[in-house]
C-alpha positions in Angstrom: 87.7 7.8 16.1 85.3 8.4 19.0 84.4 5.3 20.9 80.7 4.4 20.8 80.0 3.1 24.3 76.7 1.3 24.7 77.4 -0.8 27.8 78.3 -0.2 31.4 80.9 -2.8 32.5 82.7 -2.7 35.9 86.4 -3.7 35.4 86.1 -7.2 37.1 83.5 -8.3 34.5 85.1 -6.9 31.4 86.5 -9.5 28.9 89.1 -8.6 26.4 88.1 -7.9 22.8 89.1 -11.3 21.5 87.0 -13.1 24.1 84.0 -10.9 23.4 84.3 -11.6 19.6 84.6 -15.4 20.3 81.5 -15.3 22.4 79.5 -13.4 19.8 80.6 -15.7 17.0 79.8 -18.8 19.1 76.4 -17.5 20.1 75.5 -16.4 16.6 72.1 -14.8 17.6 71.4 -11.3 18.8 69.1 -8.3 18.6 69.9 -5.7 16.0 68.8 -2.2 17.0 68.7 1.1 15.2 67.0 4.5 15.8 64.6 6.0 13.3 65.0 9.4 14.8 62.1 9.1 17.2 62.2 5.5 18.6 64.4 2.4 18.5 63.7 -0.3 16.1 64.9 -3.8 16.9 64.8 -7.4 15.5 66.1 -10.7 16.8 68.2 -12.5 14.2 71.0 -14.9 13.5 74.4 -13.6 12.2 77.9 -14.6 11.6 81.2 -12.7 11.7 83.8 -12.3 9.0 87.0 -10.2 9.0 88.3 -7.6 6.6 91.9 -7.7 5.4 92.9 -5.3 8.2 91.2 -7.4 10.8 88.1 -5.3 11.2 85.2 -7.5 12.3 82.0 -7.6 10.2 78.7 -8.9 11.3 76.4 -10.3 8.5 72.7 -10.9 8.8 69.4 -10.3 7.0 65.8 -9.3 7.7 62.4 -9.4 6.0 62.1 -6.8 3.2 59.3 -5.1 5.0 61.2 -4.8 8.3 61.5 -1.1 9.3 65.2 -1.7 9.8 65.6 -1.8 6.0 65.1 1.9 5.7 67.7 2.7 8.4 70.8 1.1 6.8 72.3 4.3 5.5 76.0 3.2 6.1 76.5 6.2 8.4 74.5 6.1 11.6 75.7 3.2 13.8 73.5 0.2 14.8 73.8 -1.9 17.9 73.9 -5.7 17.7 73.3 -7.0 21.3 74.3 -10.7 21.9 73.2 -12.4 25.1 74.2 -15.7 26.5 73.3 -17.7 29.6 71.9 -15.8 32.7 70.8 -16.8 36.2 69.4 -15.3 39.3 71.5 -15.6 42.5 69.8 -15.6 45.9 71.6 -13.8 48.7 71.0 -16.9 50.9 73.6 -18.8 48.8 76.6 -16.7 50.0 78.8 -17.7 52.9 79.4 -14.1 53.9 76.6 -12.1 55.6 74.9 -8.9 54.4 74.8 -9.9 50.7 72.1 -9.0 48.2 70.5 -10.9 45.3 72.0 -10.4 41.9 71.9 -11.7 38.4 74.8 -13.3 36.6 75.1 -13.2 32.8 77.2 -12.9 29.6 76.5 -10.2 27.0 78.4 -8.5 24.2 77.5 -5.4 22.2 78.8 -4.9 18.7 78.4 -1.3 17.3 79.0 0.1 13.8 77.5 1.4 10.6 75.5 -1.0 8.4 75.3 -1.2 4.6 72.9 -3.1 2.4 74.3 -6.1 0.5 74.0 -6.6 -3.2 72.1 -9.6 -4.6 75.3 -11.6 -5.2 76.5 -10.8 -1.7 73.2 -11.9 -0.2 73.4 -15.2 -1.9 76.8 -15.8 -0.4 75.5 -14.7 3.0 72.5 -17.1 2.9 74.8 -20.1 2.3 77.4 -19.0 4.9 74.8 -18.4 7.6 73.1 -21.7 7.1 76.4 -23.5 6.9 77.4 -22.0 10.3 74.4 -23.6 12.1 74.1 -26.7 10.0 77.6 -27.6 11.1 76.3 -27.8 14.6 74.0 -30.6 13.6 76.6 -33.0 12.3 76.6 -35.9 11.4 73.4 -34.7 9.8 74.0 -33.9 6.1 74.0 -30.1 5.9 71.1 -28.3 4.2 72.2 -26.1 1.3 70.2 -23.6 -0.7 71.0 -25.7 -3.8 68.3 -28.1 -2.5 65.6 -25.6 -3.4 64.2 -25.1 -6.9 65.6 -22.0 -8.6 62.3 -20.2 -8.7 61.6 -20.8 -5.0 65.1 -19.7 -4.0 64.8 -16.6 -6.1 61.4 -15.7 -4.5 62.9 -16.2 -1.0 65.9 -13.9 -1.8 63.5 -11.2 -3.0 61.7 -11.4 0.3 64.7 -10.5 2.4 67.4 -7.8 2.6 71.0 -8.6 3.6 73.2 -6.3 5.8 76.8 -6.0 6.8 77.8 -4.2 9.9 81.4 -2.8 10.1 82.1 -3.4 13.8 83.7 -0.3 15.2 83.2 -1.0 18.9 83.2 -4.3 20.8 82.0 -4.3 24.4 81.4 -7.2 26.7 80.2 -7.9 30.2 80.8 -11.4 31.7 79.3 -10.9 35.1 80.2 -14.1 37.0 80.8 -12.9 40.5 84.6 -12.6 39.8 84.9 -9.9 42.6 83.7 -12.2 45.4 85.8 -14.2 47.8 86.7 -17.8 46.9 84.3 -19.1 49.5 81.3 -17.0 48.3 82.2 -17.7 44.6 82.3 -21.4 45.1 79.1 -21.4 47.2 77.1 -19.6 44.6 78.6 -21.7 41.8 77.7 -24.9 43.6 74.1 -23.6 44.3 73.6 -22.7 40.7 74.7 -26.2 39.6 71.8 -27.7 41.5 69.1 -25.5 39.9 66.6 -26.9 37.4 67.1 -24.0 34.9 69.6 -24.7 32.2 70.9 -21.2 32.3 71.8 -21.5 35.9 73.8 -24.7 35.3 75.5 -23.0 32.3 76.6 -20.1 34.5 77.8 -22.6 37.2 80.0 -24.3 34.6 81.4 -20.9 33.4 82.2 -20.0 37.0 84.3 -23.2 37.3 86.1 -22.3 34.1 86.9 -18.8 35.4 88.1 -19.7 38.9 88.6 -23.5 39.2 90.9 -22.9 42.2 88.0 -21.6 44.2 86.1 -24.9 43.9 89.4 -26.9 44.5 90.0 -25.0 47.7 86.4 -25.6 48.9 86.7 -29.3 48.1 90.0 -29.5 50.0 88.5 -27.9 53.0 85.5 -30.3 52.9 87.9 -33.3 52.7 89.8 -32.0 55.8 86.6 -31.5 57.7 85.4 -35.0 56.9 88.7 -36.5 57.8 88.5 -34.9 61.2 85.1 -36.3 62.0 
């Protein structure tokens, strides 16, 4: 099968397939995009992943019945599900080394594959599975379930949406966290991001510490030595 590449990822930033899928599942929100032959059609939506018996990932989601995407789920032409995480601007002034340029750090995963329309019974299962995924994040709140709705209202809501299942044939990821920089530059940028007001910047800083904790440990050791010699 020919690979369906949709993302440029330099080797230092490329996560493995398992890490990309974990990220996508944890995020659970992305942009589904398909082409109608003349222009791209896209919608932002929540989703969850399931796996076939052979391990093939499947992304499940739904859209409003009048969404133009509904007419493009022919089960043949692949769609793209783009999943983005935290991102942050990096000033060139934050590096220790000279002659640096500004950049942007981020995490993103692309899932690509054909999409089929779900039956009414499958849609009912999807609605409950999707809400359960996100209700679990609100514990100890008692989870909302579709059974709380009256039958007539629930049926009306189901008729207003169309469910889809993407068979994921290609998984691509780019976790650009300055992995290619020296320990001194890596730690300097991470420390600067941790001080920023934007939540995304602080999230990227935390991810950088997870990726290369030794860089920050080295920097702290050097600082301790300098302070001890003062």
